[in-house]
N, C-alpha and C positions, 0 to 999 in steps of 0.2 A: 647451279648450272652456270649462269652468268654472274660475274662479279667484277666490279670496278675498283675494288679495294686493293691494298698492297699485298694480300695473301694469294694472288693469282700465281699459279704454277706455269701457265702458258698465257701470254697476252699479245694480241695483235692489235695495232693501231693504224688504221687507214693503209693497210698493206696492199700494194699492187705488185704484180709479177708479169713480165713479158719475156719471151725468148727472142733474142736478137731484135730485129726491127718489126716483128709481128705484133698483132693486137695483144692487149693484156689478157692473160689467162685468168688472173685473179684481180678483182677490182674493189678497192676500198674495203678490204676485209677487216672487220673490227670485232673482236670477241675476247673474253677472258674466261679461263677455266680454273676452278678451285681445286686444290689437292684432293685426290680421292674421288674425283668425278668419273663418270663412265658415259661416253658418247659414241653413237654410230655416226659415221661420215657417209652421207648418201648423196645421190645425184646421178644424172645420166652419164654415159661414157663421154669423156672429153670435157667434163665440167670443171676439172682441176683438182680432183681429190688427191691423186698421187703427188701433184705439185705442192699442195698444202702440207701434206705429210713431210715432204722433202724440206720445206722451209722450217718445220718444227725440229727436225733432226739435223738441221744445218748442212744439208747436202746442196742447198741452193741459198742464194742471197736475194732478198726482195729487191725489186726495181725501185721501190719507194716505200715509205712507212717504217714503223718500228715494231720489232719483235723482242719480247722479253721472255726468258726462261728462268725459273727459280728466282724471280725477282731481279734478274740482271739483264740490262740492255745488251743484246748480242753484238750490236754494231760497235759499241764502245768497250766491250770486254777484251782485255789483252789476249793476244793469240795464244800465249802459254797457258791461259786459264780455260781454253775451249775444250781440250781433250777430256779433262775431268767432268765437264758438263755433259759431253757426249756420252760418257760411260754411264750416266744416270738415265739414259734413254734407251730402251730396248725396242728393236725394230724387227717386225716380221715382213720381209720383202716379198713382193708378188713374184719375183723371179728367183726367190730362195737365197741366192748369193752364198751358197755353201762352198767350202774349200774342198775341191775334188780329190786332193791328195791325202786328206784326212778322213778317218773313219767317222761314222755317225757319233760315236762316243766322244772323239776328240773335237769335233765341231761344236758339240754342246758344252764340252768342258772348257773351251777356249776363254769365255768371259771370266770364269772362276780362276783360271790360271793367271790371267792378266791381273786380276784383283789380289793375287797372292794367297789363295785359299790352300788349306792343307791337302795333301795328296789323298788322305783317307776320306776327308769330307767330299772331295771331288768325286771319288769313286762311288761313294754312297749316294750322293744326291743325283748324279748324272744317271746312274743305273735305275734309280727309283723313278725319275722323271721320264726317261725313255720307255720304261715298262708301262708307266701310266698312259702314255700316248700310243700304246700297243706296238712298240718297236723293240721289245726285250730280246727278240731273236735276231736283231739286226745291228747290234752294238758295234760290230767290227766291219760292217758294210760301208763301202765308200759311196758317195752320192751318185756317181754314174750308174751304179748297179741297182739303185732304188727307183721305184715309180715316182711320178710327180706328187702323188698324195703322201707317200712316205717322206720324200724330201721336204714337203711342206711341214710335216710334223717335226722333223729334225730342226727346221728353221724356227718353228714356234718354241720348241724346247730350249734352243740356244737363246732366244730373245727373253725368256722368262726366268732362266736358271739363276741369274744373279739378283732377282727381285728388283727390277729397275723402278725408279720413281715415276717415270712416264713410259707407257707401253703403246707403241704405234703399230697397227697391223693393217697391211694392205691386202684385202681379199684373202684373209687367212683360211677360209673354208672353201675356196674356189675349186680345189682339186680333190675334195673328199666328199663322201656321202653325208646326207643330212644327219644320220645317227652319230657318226663320229664327229661331225661338225658341232653338234650340240655338246658333246663331251668336251671338246676343246674350248667351246665358249664358256663352259663351267670353270675350266682352268683359269680363264681370264677373269671370271667373276671372283674366284677365290683370291687371286692376286689383288684385285680391286678392293676386296674386303680388308686386305692388309695395308691399304693406303695408296696403292699405285693408281695414278690417273691413266685411264684407258681410252684410246680413240681407235675405233675399228672402221676402216673403209670397206664397204660391201655393197653388192647389188642384190643381196638376198633379202628382199622385202619381207618375206614370210618370217624369217628369223628376227628381223628388226621389230616387227609387230609383236611377235610372240614374247620377246624379252622385255620390250617396253621402255628401254632407256631413251633419254633425249637424243634427238637427231640434229646433226649439223648438216643442213641441206645446202648443197652447192648447185647452182644452175647458171650457166653462162658467166661464170666468174664471180657471181654474187652469193654471199653466204647469209643464211638465216638459221637460227637455232630454234628448234621446236621442242617443247617439253614432252617428256614421256610419262608413262604410267607404271613404271617398274614397281613390283612389290617384292619384299624380302622372301627368300627361299624358306621353306618350312624346316629344312634340315640341311646339313652340310654335304649331303650326298648328291652328286650330279644326277639329273634325271635325263634319260635318253629319249630318243624319238619314240621308242616303243613303250615308254613308261617305266622301263626297268631302271634299277639303280645301278650306277657304275660301281665296279668293284665286284660284280658277280662273275659267273663263268664267262670266259672268253673276253673279259674286259681289259686284260693287260695288267690287272692288279692281282697277283697270285694269291694274296692273303684273303681277298674277299672283304677286307675291312673298308669302312667308310674312308674316303679320301679327304684329308685335311691339308691344304696347301702349306700351312705354316709348319706342319710336321714333315711334309714332302721336301721342302726346300730348307 
């Protein structure tokens, strides 16, 4: 959970953040996360959760303090080296940020195309992943024609398709029902099993308690990390809200087979 050694994948040291001349949104935030950890980011509205995520994916610069990613101090990293670092971070945005002129397929395929993946691999992996998130009938649909929940699933698929080293998700289940929400949470768990560090900002306290991972609790700009009680799954098959295994009828997995993320991506 916390680690002060040199193997931290994310490290904040006395980080403060303010917007303009206003009060600090984040105050003396200090923590370090080991590779492959899984945390929920919780706290009341306005506590600074989205701001903390923006600092991690370098959309904001801190007002003070040091931030390190992958063992590198971001403030002293040459500008030319920042894009490759950003590409190792997948982000599920609360406002989706999909490209409206591209289809759902092309939005999800974009990270693989940027990485130079083969056309056949892109076709295979994107179709399989969009099918798994129950969008197999919407591959050619553009974002404006999709519901908020469908756009959220496209955003999640785009964030995980390239198997990032860090995955940040800002309220990823806020626009979908609990059953599908737990299915998508299992996708994050499978990615985490492959070594991705996962941070999920959420107000869904029931889900946080059920899954039992450590919590990064923000309140009035101050951060505290609280240990969890997560236990390993008994199988690789995701368990839905109603107790059914994903991959059954109407699951979006036509074969009905157990879903294994390493095979999927």
